[in-house]
N, C-alpha and C positions, 0 to 999 in steps of 0.2 A: 504494500500500500504506500503510495507516494502522496505527501502533503506539500502543497505549494502555497506560499504567501508572497504577495507582491503589493507594494505601496506605490502609488502613482500620484504625482503632484500636478494638479490642474488649477489654473486661475479660477477662483470661485465663480466669477461671472461667466465662465465657459462651461460649467458643469451641466447646465440645462441642455446644451447642445449635444452632450454625450449621452444623456439619459435614454434616448431611443436605441442607441447602439448597446448600451448596458442591458436594457430589458431583453433585447434580441439575443445577445450572447449568453445571458443567464439562462433563458428558457431553452435555447438550443443545446447548450452545454449539459444541462441537467438531463436531457434526453439521450445523451451519448451513452453507448454501451461502455461500461468501465468507469464512468464518471460517478463517483459516490456522493460528492457534495460540490457545489459551486455557488459562490456568491460574490457580488461586487456591491460595495456601498460606500457612501460618503461618510467620513468620520464625523461623529456628532460634535466633537470639541474643536476640530480643525477643518473649517470649510475648505473644500478643494482637495483634501487628502482622500483619495479613493483607495480603499483596501479590497484586495481580492484574496479569497481563501478558496482553495480547490483541493479535492481529494480524489485520487485516481487509484484504481485497482492495481495497476502495474505500468511499466514503461510503455507498453504498446498503447494503452488507453491515453496516456499523456501525449504520446507522439501523434495519435489520431486526432486528438483535440487541436494540437498545434497546426495540423494540416487541414482542418475543417474550414469551410467557406465562412461560417459565422465568426470564427476566431480571426481569420484574415481580415474580415470587414471591421472587427473591433480594433485590430492593430492599425489598420489604415486610418481609422478615426482618432485613435488615442496615441498613436506612436510618436507624435510630436512632443508629448509631455514626458518629462523625466521620470524614470523609475527610481525611487529613492532606496528601495530595498527589494531584493528577490531572494527568497530562501526556499530550497527544496530539501525535504526530509524523506528518508526512507523509514517508514514506521514499522517495517517488518524486521529490521535488524535489531538484534539484541544488544543491550548495553552491558 
């Protein structure tokens, strides 16, 4: 199981323009085989900070997500904004 978190900084006045893309990528991603959880939302304390949390069954599911049309459309719309943090965890490895 892979857990991915990404923080994206968007000027607060531009968040509304991204909302349709966010709704589309959320709904389509949640319907993907191997996607166990997917959400994007604006931080309640920091306007313009978009947080993505994603859980995939395995590498193949994550790779398929990255190759999907809905993800490519999201990246085209949001790619101009800096990613402040991107962390990928393998939750199946023992500590």
